Every structure is written in C-alpha cells, then in structure tokens.
C-alpha positions as CSV (number, residue, x, y, z in Angstrom):
1,M,-15.2,0.8,65.0
2,S,-16.5,3.4,62.5
3,E,-14.3,5.5,60.1
4,R,-15.1,8.5,62.4
5,D,-13.8,6.7,65.5
6,A,-10.6,5.5,63.8
7,P,-7.2,7.1,64.7
8,P,-6.3,10.1,62.5
9,R,-3.2,8.3,61.1
10,R,-5.3,5.3,60.0
11,R,-8.0,7.6,58.5
12,L,-5.2,9.5,56.6
13,F,-3.7,6.2,55.4
14,K,-7.0,4.9,54.1
15,R,-7.7,8.2,52.3
16,V,-4.3,8.1,50.7
17,L,-4.9,4.5,49.5
18,A,-8.3,5.6,48.2
19,G,-6.8,8.5,46.5
20,I,-4.2,6.3,44.8
21,A,-6.9,3.8,43.8
22,I,-9.0,6.6,42.3
23,A,-6.0,8.1,40.5
24,V,-5.0,4.7,39.1
25,F,-8.5,3.9,38.0
26,G,-9.0,7.3,36.5
27,G,-5.7,7.1,34.6
28,F,-6.6,3.6,33.4
29,V,-10.0,4.8,32.1
30,L,-8.5,7.9,30.4
31,F,-5.5,6.2,28.8
32,V,-7.0,2.8,28.1
33,G,-10.1,4.5,26.6
34,I,-8.0,6.7,24.2
35,A,-5.5,4.0,23.3
36,G,-8.1,1.3,23.1
37,Y,-10.1,3.5,20.7
38,D,-7.1,3.9,18.4
39,L,-6.3,0.2,18.5
40,S,-9.9,-0.8,17.7
41,R,-9.7,1.6,14.8
42,V,-6.6,-0.1,13.6
43,K,-8.3,-3.5,13.7
44,A,-11.4,-2.1,11.9
45,E,-9.3,-0.4,9.2
46,L,-7.2,-3.6,8.6
47,E,-10.4,-5.6,8.2
48,A,-11.8,-3.0,5.8
49,A,-8.6,-3.1,3.8
50,Q,-8.9,-6.9,3.6
51,D,-12.5,-6.6,2.4
52,S,-11.4,-4.0,-0.3
53,L,-8.6,-6.4,-1.4
54,T,-11.2,-9.2,-1.6
55,S,-13.4,-7.1,-3.9
56,R,-10.3,-5.8,-5.7
57,D,-10.9,-2.2,-4.8
58,M,-7.2,-1.4,-4.6
59,A,-7.6,2.4,-4.1
60,S,-9.9,1.8,-1.1
61,A,-7.6,-0.9,0.3
62,N,-4.7,1.6,0.2
63,D,-6.8,4.3,2.0
64,H,-7.8,1.9,4.8
65,L,-4.2,0.7,5.2
66,D,-2.9,4.3,5.5
67,T,-5.5,5.0,8.1
68,A,-4.6,1.9,10.0
69,Q,-1.0,2.8,10.1
70,G,-1.8,6.3,11.4
71,K,-4.1,5.0,14.1
72,A,-1.4,2.5,15.2
73,K,1.0,5.4,15.6
74,D,-1.6,7.3,17.6
75,A,-2.1,4.4,20.0
76,L,1.7,4.2,20.5
77,F,1.8,7.9,21.4
78,W,-0.3,7.1,24.5
79,T,1.2,3.7,25.4
80,E,4.8,5.0,25.2
81,S,4.0,8.2,27.1
82,S,5.6,8.8,30.6
83,P,2.2,8.5,32.5
84,W,1.4,5.3,30.8
85,Q,4.9,3.8,31.5
86,A,4.6,4.9,35.1
87,L,1.3,3.2,35.6
88,A,2.7,0.1,33.8
89,S,5.6,-0.1,36.3
90,I,3.2,-0.5,39.3
91,P,3.4,-4.2,40.5
92,W,0.4,-6.2,39.6
93,V,-1.9,-3.2,39.2
94,G,0.2,-2.0,36.2
95,R,-0.1,-5.3,34.2
96,P,-3.0,-4.2,32.1
97,F,-1.0,-1.1,31.0
98,E,2.0,-3.3,30.2
99,A,-0.2,-5.8,28.2
100,I,-1.9,-3.0,26.2
101,G,1.4,-1.3,25.5
102,D,3.0,-4.5,24.2
103,S,-0.2,-5.2,22.2
104,A,0.0,-1.8,20.6
105,V,3.6,-2.5,19.4
106,V,2.5,-5.8,17.9
107,I,-0.4,-4.2,16.1
108,R,1.8,-1.4,14.8
109,D,4.3,-3.9,13.4
110,V,1.6,-5.9,11.7
111,A,0.2,-2.8,10.1
112,T,3.6,-1.5,8.9
113,Q,5.8,-4.6,8.3
114,V,3.4,-7.4,7.2
115,V,0.3,-6.0,5.6
116,P,1.8,-3.6,3.1
117,P,3.9,-6.1,1.1
118,V,1.0,-8.6,1.2
119,A,-1.4,-5.9,-0.1
120,K,1.1,-4.9,-2.8
121,A,1.5,-8.6,-3.9
122,A,-2.3,-9.1,-4.0
123,Q,-2.8,-5.9,-6.1
124,S,-0.2,-7.1,-8.5
125,V,-1.3,-10.7,-8.9
126,L,-5.1,-10.2,-8.7
127,G,-5.2,-7.2,-11.0
128,G,-8.4,-5.2,-11.5
129,N,-12.0,-5.7,-10.7
130,S,-13.0,-8.0,-13.6
131,G,-11.9,-11.1,-15.3
132,A,-12.0,-14.8,-14.5
133,L,-9.7,-16.7,-12.2
134,N,-6.6,-16.0,-14.1
135,L,-3.7,-15.1,-11.8
136,D,-0.7,-13.1,-13.2
137,I,1.9,-15.6,-11.9
138,T,4.7,-13.8,-13.7
139,R,4.5,-11.2,-11.0
140,L,4.8,-13.7,-8.1
141,T,8.5,-14.5,-8.4
142,P,9.7,-10.9,-8.1
143,M,7.5,-10.5,-5.0
144,L,9.2,-13.4,-3.3
145,P,12.0,-11.3,-1.4
146,S,9.4,-8.9,0.1
147,L,7.1,-11.8,1.0
148,N,10.0,-13.6,2.6
149,K,10.8,-10.6,4.7
150,A,7.1,-10.1,5.6
151,A,6.9,-13.8,6.6
152,E,10.0,-13.4,8.8
153,S,8.4,-10.4,10.4
154,A,5.1,-12.2,11.0
155,A,7.0,-15.0,12.8
156,K,8.9,-12.6,15.0
157,I,5.7,-10.6,15.7
158,D,3.8,-13.8,16.7
159,A,6.6,-14.8,19.0
160,R,6.5,-11.5,20.8
161,A,2.7,-11.6,20.9
162,Q,2.8,-15.0,22.6
163,E,5.0,-13.6,25.3
164,I,2.5,-10.9,26.3
165,R,1.2,-11.6,29.8
166,T,-2.4,-12.7,30.3
167,D,-2.5,-12.6,34.1
168,S,-3.5,-9.0,34.7
169,P,-6.2,-8.2,37.2
170,L,-8.6,-7.3,34.4
171,W,-10.2,-10.2,32.5
172,L,-11.2,-7.9,29.6
173,V,-7.6,-7.1,28.9
174,N,-6.5,-10.7,29.3
175,N,-9.2,-11.8,26.8
176,A,-8.2,-9.1,24.3
177,V,-4.6,-10.3,24.5
178,R,-5.5,-13.9,23.9
179,Q,-7.6,-12.9,20.9
180,L,-4.6,-10.9,19.6
181,Q,-2.3,-14.0,20.1
182,D,-4.8,-16.1,18.1
183,K,-4.8,-13.6,15.3
184,T,-1.0,-13.3,15.1
185,D,-0.7,-17.1,15.1
186,E,-3.2,-17.2,12.2
187,L,-1.2,-14.5,10.4
188,N,2.0,-16.4,10.9
189,T,0.5,-19.5,9.3
190,T,-1.1,-17.4,6.5
191,M,2.3,-15.8,5.7
192,K,4.0,-19.1,5.5
193,L,1.3,-20.2,3.0
194,A,1.8,-16.9,1.0
195,Q,5.6,-17.4,1.1
196,M,5.2,-21.0,-0.1
197,G,2.7,-19.9,-2.8
198,A,5.0,-17.3,-4.2
199,Q,7.8,-20.0,-4.4
200,I,6.0,-22.8,-6.2
201,A,2.7,-21.4,-7.5
202,P,4.3,-20.2,-10.8
203,S,5.4,-23.7,-11.8
204,M,2.3,-25.5,-10.3
205,L,-0.1,-23.2,-12.1
206,G,1.5,-23.8,-15.5
207,G,4.0,-21.0,-15.7
208,E,6.7,-23.3,-16.9
209,G,4.5,-25.5,-19.1
210,P,1.0,-26.9,-18.8
211,R,0.0,-29.1,-15.8
212,D,-2.8,-31.5,-15.2
213,Y,-4.1,-32.3,-11.7
214,M,-6.6,-34.9,-10.5
215,L,-9.2,-33.1,-8.3
216,A,-10.5,-35.7,-5.8
217,F,-13.8,-35.1,-4.0
218,Q,-13.8,-36.7,-0.6
219,T,-17.0,-37.3,1.3
220,P,-16.6,-37.1,5.1
221,A,-20.0,-38.7,5.5
222,E,-17.9,-41.9,5.2
223,A,-14.8,-41.0,7.2
224,R,-11.3,-41.7,6.1
225,G,-8.0,-40.6,7.6
226,T,-7.6,-37.7,5.1
227,G,-11.2,-36.7,5.5
228,G,-13.5,-39.0,3.5
229,L,-14.1,-41.7,1.0
230,L,-12.9,-40.9,-2.5
231,G,-16.1,-40.1,-4.4
232,G,-16.1,-38.0,-7.6
233,W,-13.1,-36.7,-9.5
234,A,-12.2,-34.1,-12.1
235,V,-9.2,-33.0,-14.0
236,L,-7.9,-29.4,-13.7
237,H,-5.7,-28.1,-16.5
238,A,-3.3,-25.3,-15.5
239,E,-1.6,-23.1,-18.0
240,G,-0.2,-19.6,-17.6
241,G,-2.0,-19.2,-14.3
242,H,-5.4,-20.1,-15.7
243,L,-7.4,-23.2,-14.6
244,T,-9.9,-25.1,-16.7
245,Q,-11.9,-28.3,-16.0
246,T,-11.2,-30.8,-18.8
247,A,-12.8,-34.0,-17.4
248,S,-14.9,-35.4,-14.6
249,G,-16.4,-38.6,-13.3
250,S,-17.5,-40.7,-10.3
251,N,-15.4,-43.3,-8.4
252,E,-17.0,-46.0,-10.5
253,N,-15.0,-44.7,-13.5
254,L,-11.9,-45.6,-11.6
255,T,-12.7,-49.3,-11.2
256,S,-12.3,-52.3,-13.5
257,P,-14.1,-55.7,-12.9
258,G,-13.8,-56.7,-9.3
259,H,-13.0,-53.1,-8.3
260,M,-9.4,-53.6,-9.3
261,I,-7.7,-50.3,-10.1
262,R,-4.2,-51.7,-10.4
263,P,-3.0,-55.0,-11.7
264,E,-0.9,-57.2,-9.5
265,P,1.3,-56.7,-7.6
266,G,-0.7,-53.6,-6.6
267,P,0.4,-50.1,-5.7
268,A,3.9,-48.8,-5.5
269,D,5.8,-49.3,-2.3
270,L,5.2,-46.4,0.0
271,G,7.5,-47.5,2.8
272,K,7.6,-50.0,5.6
273,D,5.0,-48.2,7.8
274,W,2.5,-48.0,5.0
275,N,3.1,-51.6,4.1
276,A,2.7,-52.7,7.7
277,N,-0.3,-50.6,8.6
278,W,-2.3,-50.4,5.4
279,G,-0.7,-52.6,2.7
280,N,-2.8,-55.6,3.6
281,W,-6.0,-53.7,3.0
282,N,-4.8,-52.0,-0.2
283,K,-2.6,-54.7,-1.7
284,M,-5.2,-55.3,-4.5
285,G,-5.4,-51.5,-5.2
286,F,-9.0,-51.0,-4.1
287,W,-9.6,-47.3,-4.1
288,R,-12.0,-47.6,-1.2
289,D,-9.2,-48.5,1.1
290,S,-6.5,-46.1,-0.1
291,N,-6.7,-43.3,2.4
292,F,-7.1,-44.8,5.9
293,S,-3.9,-43.0,6.9
294,P,-4.2,-39.2,7.7
295,H,-0.9,-38.7,5.7
296,F,-2.2,-37.2,2.5
297,P,1.0,-37.8,0.5
298,Y,0.2,-41.5,0.6
299,A,-3.3,-40.9,-0.9
300,G,-2.0,-38.4,-3.4
301,E,0.5,-40.8,-4.8
302,L,-2.0,-43.7,-4.8
303,W,-4.8,-41.7,-6.5
304,A,-2.4,-40.4,-9.2
305,G,-1.5,-44.1,-9.9
306,V,-5.2,-44.9,-10.0
307,Y,-5.8,-42.3,-12.6
308,Q,-2.9,-43.4,-14.7
309,T,-3.8,-47.1,-14.5
310,T,-7.4,-46.3,-15.5
311,F,-6.9,-43.8,-18.3
312,G,-3.3,-44.3,-19.3
313,K,-2.4,-40.7,-18.6
314,K,-0.2,-39.2,-15.9
315,V,-1.2,-36.3,-13.7
316,D,1.2,-33.8,-12.2
317,G,-0.4,-33.9,-8.8
318,V,-3.6,-34.5,-6.8
319,I,-5.8,-31.9,-5.1
320,A,-8.4,-33.1,-2.6
321,T,-11.4,-31.2,-1.4
322,D,-14.8,-31.9,0.1
323,P,-18.5,-30.7,0.0
324,I,-18.0,-28.2,2.8
325,A,-15.2,-26.5,0.9
326,L,-17.4,-26.4,-2.2
327,G,-20.0,-24.6,0.0
328,Y,-17.4,-21.9,0.8
329,I,-16.7,-21.5,-2.9
330,L,-20.4,-21.1,-3.7
331,D,-20.7,-18.6,-1.0
332,A,-18.0,-16.6,-2.8
333,T,-19.3,-17.1,-6.4
334,G,-23.0,-17.4,-6.0
335,P,-25.3,-20.4,-6.6
336,V,-25.3,-22.8,-9.6
337,T,-28.3,-24.1,-11.5
338,L,-28.5,-27.7,-12.6
339,S,-30.0,-28.9,-15.9
340,S,-33.2,-29.7,-14.0
341,G,-33.5,-26.1,-12.9
342,E,-32.6,-26.9,-9.3
343,T,-30.5,-24.2,-7.6
344,I,-27.6,-25.2,-5.4
345,T,-26.3,-22.7,-2.9
346,G,-23.2,-22.6,-0.6
347,K,-25.6,-23.0,2.4
348,D,-27.1,-26.3,1.2
349,V,-24.5,-28.1,-1.0
350,A,-22.8,-30.0,1.9
351,T,-26.0,-31.4,3.4
352,L,-27.4,-32.1,0.0
353,T,-24.5,-34.1,-1.3
354,M,-23.6,-35.9,1.9
355,N,-27.0,-36.7,3.3
356,T,-30.1,-35.6,1.4
357,A,-29.1,-37.3,-1.9
358,Y,-29.2,-40.7,-0.1
359,F,-32.8,-40.1,0.9
360,K,-33.6,-38.9,-2.5
361,Y,-32.1,-42.0,-4.1
362,P,-32.5,-44.5,-1.2
363,T,-31.4,-47.9,-2.6
364,R,-28.2,-49.5,-3.8
365,A,-29.9,-50.8,-6.9
366,P,-28.0,-50.0,-10.2
367,G,-30.7,-47.7,-11.5
368,P,-31.1,-45.4,-8.4
369,Q,-27.4,-45.6,-7.6
370,G,-26.5,-44.4,-11.1
371,A,-29.0,-41.6,-10.9
372,R,-27.6,-40.5,-7.6
373,K,-24.0,-40.5,-8.8
374,A,-25.0,-38.6,-12.0
375,Y,-26.8,-36.1,-9.8
376,L,-23.7,-35.6,-7.5
377,Q,-21.4,-35.5,-10.4
378,E,-23.4,-32.7,-12.1
379,I,-23.2,-30.7,-8.8
380,Q,-19.5,-31.2,-8.5
381,K,-18.8,-30.2,-12.2
382,A,-21.0,-27.1,-11.9
383,V,-19.2,-25.9,-8.8
384,V,-15.7,-26.4,-10.3
385,D,-16.8,-24.7,-13.5
386,R,-17.9,-21.8,-11.4
387,L,-14.6,-21.8,-9.5
388,T,-12.5,-21.6,-12.7
389,S,-14.7,-18.9,-14.2
390,S,-15.3,-16.8,-11.1
391,L,-15.1,-13.0,-11.7
392,N,-14.5,-12.3,-8.0
393,K,-10.9,-13.6,-7.6
394,G,-10.5,-12.0,-4.2
395,A,-13.6,-13.6,-2.6
396,M,-12.7,-16.9,-4.3
397,L,-9.1,-16.9,-2.8
398,K,-10.6,-16.0,0.6
399,A,-12.9,-19.0,0.4
400,V,-10.0,-21.3,-0.7
401,G,-7.9,-19.9,2.1
402,R,-10.6,-20.8,4.7
403,A,-10.8,-24.3,3.3
404,I,-7.1,-24.8,3.4
405,E,-7.0,-23.5,7.0
406,E,-9.6,-26.2,8.0
407,G,-7.7,-28.9,6.1
408,R,-10.5,-29.2,3.5
409,I,-8.1,-28.6,0.6
410,Q,-5.0,-30.9,0.4
411,V,-2.4,-30.9,-2.2
412,W,0.2,-33.5,-3.4
413,S,2.7,-32.8,-6.2
414,A,4.5,-35.4,-8.3
415,N,7.4,-33.0,-8.5
416,D,9.7,-33.9,-5.5
417,K,11.0,-30.3,-5.1
418,E,7.5,-28.9,-5.0
419,Q,6.3,-31.6,-2.6
420,K,9.1,-30.8,-0.1
421,V,7.9,-27.2,-0.1
422,L,4.3,-28.2,0.3
423,E,5.1,-30.4,3.3
424,T,6.3,-27.3,5.2
425,S,2.7,-26.1,5.3
426,P,-0.7,-27.4,6.4
427,I,-1.9,-27.7,2.8
428,A,0.1,-31.0,2.4
429,H,-1.9,-32.5,5.3
430,A,1.2,-34.6,6.1
431,L,2.2,-36.1,9.4
432,P,5.0,-33.8,10.7
433,Q,8.5,-35.3,10.6
434,T,9.6,-33.4,13.7
435,A,9.9,-34.1,17.5
436,A,7.5,-31.3,18.4
437,P,4.4,-32.1,20.5
438,F,1.6,-33.5,18.2
439,S,-1.8,-34.9,18.6
440,S,-4.5,-35.9,16.2
441,V,-7.6,-38.1,16.8
442,V,-8.4,-39.7,13.5
443,L,-11.6,-41.6,12.6
444,N,-12.2,-44.2,9.9
445,S,-15.6,-45.5,9.0
446,G,-16.2,-49.1,10.0
447,S,-19.9,-49.1,8.9
448,G,-19.5,-49.0,5.1
449,S,-22.2,-46.3,5.1
450,K,-22.6,-42.6,5.0
451,L,-23.6,-42.5,8.7
452,D,-20.5,-40.4,9.7
453,F,-22.5,-37.4,8.5
454,Y,-24.0,-37.5,12.0
455,L,-20.9,-37.6,14.1
456,S,-20.0,-34.7,16.4
457,R,-16.7,-34.4,18.2
458,E,-15.1,-32.6,21.2
459,I,-11.3,-32.7,21.4
460,S,-9.0,-31.6,24.2
461,Y,-5.1,-31.8,24.2
462,T,-3.5,-30.4,27.4
463,G,-0.1,-30.7,28.9
464,Q,2.1,-29.8,31.8
465,S,4.9,-27.2,31.8
466,C,8.4,-27.9,30.5
467,T,10.2,-28.3,33.8
468,G,11.8,-31.7,33.1
469,D,12.9,-34.0,30.3
470,R,9.4,-35.4,30.1
471,R,5.9,-34.2,31.0
472,Q,2.4,-35.6,31.4
473,T,-0.2,-34.7,28.7
474,E,-3.9,-35.7,28.3
475,V,-6.1,-36.1,25.3
476,R,-9.9,-36.2,25.8
477,F,-12.1,-37.2,22.9
478,K,-15.9,-37.2,23.0
479,L,-17.8,-38.7,20.1
480,T,-21.6,-38.3,19.7
481,N,-23.8,-40.0,17.1
482,T,-26.5,-37.4,16.4
483,A,-28.4,-39.6,14.0
484,P,-32.2,-39.3,14.5
485,K,-34.2,-42.3,15.7
486,L,-36.0,-43.3,12.5
487,P,-37.8,-46.6,11.8
488,T,-35.5,-47.2,8.8
489,Y,-32.7,-45.5,6.8
490,P,-31.8,-45.6,3.1
491,D,-29.5,-48.4,2.1
492,Y,-26.4,-46.2,2.1
493,L,-27.1,-45.1,5.7
494,Q,-27.3,-48.6,7.1
495,I,-24.3,-50.3,8.7
496,Q,-22.7,-52.9,6.5
497,P,-20.8,-56.1,7.5
498,L,-17.1,-55.6,8.0
499,L,-15.2,-57.5,5.3
500,N,-11.7,-58.9,5.0
501,P,-9.6,-57.8,2.0
502,N,-10.7,-61.0,0.3
503,G,-14.4,-60.2,0.8
504,T,-15.2,-62.6,3.5
505,P,-17.2,-61.1,6.5
506,I,-15.3,-60.5,9.8
507,F,-18.5,-59.9,11.8
508,N,-21.8,-58.1,11.5
509,V,-22.9,-55.2,13.8
510,K,-26.4,-55.3,15.1
511,G,-28.3,-52.2,16.4
512,A,-31.2,-49.8,15.9
513,P,-31.4,-48.0,12.6
514,G,-28.7,-45.3,12.7
515,T,-26.2,-47.3,14.7
516,N,-22.6,-46.5,13.6
517,R,-19.3,-48.3,13.8
518,V,-16.1,-46.2,13.8
519,T,-12.4,-46.9,14.3
520,V,-10.8,-44.3,16.6
521,M,-7.0,-43.7,16.3
522,L,-4.9,-41.4,18.4
523,Y,-1.6,-40.1,16.8
524,E,0.9,-39.0,19.4
525,T,4.1,-37.0,19.8
526,P,7.2,-39.0,18.7
527,G,8.7,-40.7,21.8
528,S,5.5,-40.6,23.8
529,K,4.4,-43.5,26.0
530,A,0.8,-44.5,26.8
531,V,0.1,-44.3,30.5
532,S,-3.6,-45.2,30.5
533,A,-6.6,-45.2,28.2
534,T,-10.2,-45.2,29.4
535,K,-13.6,-45.2,27.6
536,D,-16.4,-43.8,29.7
537,G,-14.3,-44.2,32.8
538,V,-13.4,-47.9,32.2
539,P,-10.0,-49.0,31.0
540,V,-10.1,-49.9,27.3
541,F,-7.7,-52.0,25.2
542,M,-6.0,-50.1,22.4
543,T,-4.1,-51.6,19.5
544,P,-0.7,-49.9,19.2
545,F,1.3,-49.3,16.0
546,N,3.6,-46.6,14.6
547,E,3.5,-44.4,11.6
548,L,6.2,-42.1,10.4
549,G,7.7,-41.8,13.9
550,H,4.3,-41.2,15.6
551,P,3.0,-43.8,18.2
552,V,-0.6,-44.6,17.4
553,Q,-3.4,-46.2,19.5
554,A,-6.5,-47.6,17.9
555,T,-9.8,-49.2,18.9
556,V,-13.3,-49.6,17.5
557,V,-16.5,-47.9,18.8
558,V,-20.2,-48.9,18.1
559,L,-22.6,-46.0,18.8
560,G,-26.4,-46.1,18.6
561,P,-28.4,-43.0,17.5
562,G,-28.2,-40.3,20.1
563,K,-25.4,-42.0,22.1
564,S,-22.1,-40.6,23.2
565,T,-18.8,-42.0,24.4
566,E,-15.7,-40.3,25.8
567,F,-12.1,-41.4,25.8
568,V,-9.4,-40.1,28.1
569,F,-5.8,-40.8,27.1
570,K,-3.0,-40.0,29.6
571,L,0.4,-39.8,28.0
572,D,4.1,-39.4,29.0
573,E,5.7,-37.2,26.4
574,P,9.2,-35.8,25.9
575,S,9.5,-32.1,26.7
576,A,10.4,-31.6,23.1
577,A,11.1,-28.2,21.6
578,G,8.9,-26.8,18.9
579,K,5.4,-25.4,18.5
580,P,2.8,-27.9,19.6
581,V,0.3,-29.0,16.9
582,L,-3.2,-30.3,17.2
583,Q,-4.2,-31.6,13.8
584,V,-8.0,-31.7,13.4
585,Q,-9.4,-34.2,10.8
586,P,-11.7,-32.4,8.3
587,L,-15.0,-34.2,8.8
588,T,-18.6,-32.9,8.6
589,D,-18.8,-31.2,12.0
590,T,-16.9,-28.2,13.4
591,P,-15.6,-29.8,16.6
592,K,-15.3,-28.1,20.0
593,V,-11.5,-27.9,20.6
594,E,-9.4,-27.2,23.7
595,F,-5.7,-26.9,23.1
596,D,-3.3,-25.9,25.9
597,V,0.2,-27.4,25.6
598,P,3.0,-25.1,26.6
599,E,5.8,-24.7,24.0
600,C,9.1,-25.9,25.3
601,K,12.3,-24.0,24.5
602,P,15.4,-25.9,23.1
603,R,17.5,-27.3,25.9
C-alpha cells in the first residue's frame, strides 16, 4: 500500500515521526557542530601549549592555554544549554549529546585544573630558551603541593572520563570518547610521574649532595626480562640538577677471568623467589644471566654490585635504557658525528647498533669483536654527551617521557625511601605487589645471539565482567620471526648451544640460518589459575613457578625464519579490585596490543 493510500491517521503519525527525526538530526548537527568545533579548538590549543613549553616559549604557551580555557567554556555554554539537555534526555537517541556533554566537562577540567599548575612548574624548572640540561631543582619542592593537587584532579577526571558511555548510536562519537578516555588515562599516569619527580628528583639529581649512577645500555636484540642483554655502560654524575658523563665502557670491562664479576659466594640474597627461579643461573655472578626476571629492582641491585666489585666504587643507583630510547633522544637533540665522520641520527641508531653493526663486524674473533664494541661504545658515549649538553631541555624531556612510557628507561635507587617512591610508577619497571589484574608476556633469548631483533609480537588480554568472585580471562600471544632467509648470518646472529651454568651443553638447536630459540613466560594476576594453554591450537606443557606473588607459566619456542606461532592461555582469575595492568616488555618491535579487562570495584 502506498503512502497516498494509507489512512490519514497513519500518514499523520509518519509525518510527525519524520518531523521529530528531522528536528533531532537538525539539532544534533547544529549543536554538535558548534560544540565540537570549540572542543576541537581546545585540543588544538592544548597541543600548541605543549609544543610551546617544549621549545620553552613560555609567553606563547600561556597564550595558548588562555585560549584553550576560553574555548572550553564556550563548549560548555552549548552542552549545558536547555536545548542540549533536552536532546540528551531522549532515550537512546540522546546518548551522543550526553556523551559529548560529559566530555566537555572533562576537557574543561583538564584545561583549568591540571594543565595550569603543570605549565607553571615547567616554566619554573626549565627556565628560558637557552642553556644545557641543567634543571633548577630548588624550585621543584615548592611546587609539590600544587602538583599533588593537580595529580589528584587528574585521577578524578580520568575516573569520570572512564564512566562516559560509549554505546551511543553514533560510532563517531563513541570513537571520540574512547580517544578521550585513552588521553585522560595517559594524563593520569603522567601526573603521577610528575608528582613522583617533584618528590624525589631534587635529591636524586644531586640537590642534597652529588650522586653517581650507572647507566646501563640494554640490547633487546638479545631479549632479557627487563628488555635486553646488558651491553655498554656509563657513569652519570648528578650535582645541583646538572648531569655529566664521567666514564663509559663495554660489558667486557665488567668481567674478570672466567666472566666472574663477583667472588664466591656470589650476589647478595634477593629473596626466596629470586633464589628459586634465577639463583642457579646467577650464583657465580655472570652478568649475562642477571636480568632474566622482568623485575628491574633485581637487575638494578645486581648491576650496582657488579660495578662496585669491578671498580671498587659504589653507585647511588642504576638507570637502564636501550637503543630505541637513544633514537628518541637524537630526534630531540639532532644527530651526532663519530670520529670517523659517520653521522648517526635518531632514525638509524637502533637498527645500526642492534643489527647492522653485526654485519659490519661479522665474526666473534677478538679483533673484529673489539672493533665492534669500540664502535658501539663511541655511539653510546656520543649520544649521552649530547643528552647532558642539550640546549633544548623541553624536547629532551619529551623524548625521555616517551621512553619512560614505553618502559625503555628504568630506574633503581640504592636509597630505600627513593626506591619505594619509584616503585609507585612505571619507571621502576617492577612487578606490582597488588592483587589487581595483571598480565605480562616476557621473552628471554635462548639462542645466545642477536636474532631477537627480528621478533614481532601481537598481545591480547581480555576478561569477563566482575559479576562473581572469580572470572575467566584470556591471553593471546602471537610471535613471528621476521628474519630474512639468507644463506648465512654473521656469528652473532647464529643460534648458539644452550649451556648449563657450569658451561656444559644442554642441547643444540638445528635449523636454517635465522632460526631462533626463545623462552616465553606469562606472568599472571595473583591468585589466578591456569585453565588451559595451547600452541597453534594444540595443548602445550608449561612449566609453572611463582615470582613476587604472580603465578608464571613458561615454555620454549623454536622458530624458523618467516615462521609464526600463537599461544592461547585461558585463566581463572579473582575478580580483584584495582586497575588492570598489561605490562609490555620493551623489545625491538612495537607490538599490536588488545587490552579489554573490566575494572572491578571493591566488594
């Protein structure tokens, strides 16, 4: 039956519905267009303020911040208006209006409660537009009350942002809300770091007397729990907020005959879990086996002992980094030039030091090996010198912040009070001592080579809702060996026999050039139980153990070049309160990550 043949009441009803739909759509376009423009301007102005702070253009930063606050108020004028509120009250149809209105409040609060005290602290500590990396740490302590308040606001704002609905009928709005939630989560983490920095940076940067730190360069091309094998090292001297490099060397400098870095009876006791899991491998103090665990405080204490045993001097802490973080630093400071005239940029330093150098110096013979280590050491020293003399403090701190966020800078302090504060933030890279949901897939090289440069990861951690005392979760982990199929590889990119601590071989691994061997470990939520584990759809045996309250499952994988394997772990976890954490090991790749575990409220 056509519209013309329909009864008058039905035609009237359809026209009324159509009119309502047109009015709602028209109102949506009008109000969302205006409010959306203002909110997008807030975002743009906050980003511009950040860029101005990075370049230490304080006047411009203040101008952008003032504009952002004004645009945030303009957006609220629309979202708090009666027409907007009326549209937001319509069931289901009004959800986009509700979500945008809630988002506007969140953005307003960020612009007015969090950013201003941070900008003021940055202006005070960074100073003007010139001068090397010399932070005015005397101004940090007075800033602590305002930063504490800003950090509390950031936490509350993030909690509100996470409550904004993402089930409106408009995907565009839902996606924008999710992006906002990601940003407020990042802001919350950043503010915790800023709060921590204001609390302990004055003493750690030599404000209460000079400090010396061992700077440890990890190479993720040979994976270890904290990131990579200990390669080169340097000593950073901190005094009055100014950093200088006073010494540097390769890992060979840390060994004595037989690779002994500690006399018997070996390293200090780091607890029953460390002794049970790693003590057998490290009982002779071999630095190569010192950081199998992802818990960086273990490695920090061990490496500080290594340095003291080797040189007879104590350090006040250990800072670990890797070639990818050095790349971020060079992106901020500009390239360095070696004595040979070779230019090293932020774009190429990671590949050069973790892969190309082993093709350039292809054998393990003492001569080429010494030349390679000298080459890598010169690069590391040049980058650190550039770090400590950089004129662009803002860009440098931004690069360092990115490295911290990715776990590529890790810090351990020999001062117990400072270490407790550090362990409240990701910079400590410590296994959390809480009951909150946790997952981390950790790789350790089993090849004795630099083949882990070619590993690529996909990680997924998902879980059910918090309806009962326990819930089902799932971890998926796909590992791909992207090594090219070559007729042969340099010595350091060939799989080596796995040895016992006493040096006797356990077994050899055969395979085409580029074949890799890796230990895969899954760290779980305290109190979780393994339901099943499969590898490529087939049940796989996992060796269980525990570390600092976390159940762990481990197995070994051998992967040929171009091959992939996928694990699926099904777990039964407590519905524990606390923010879920997926800790991603800092390796050479940027893994594809899926993370969807609902946060449970306290019962």
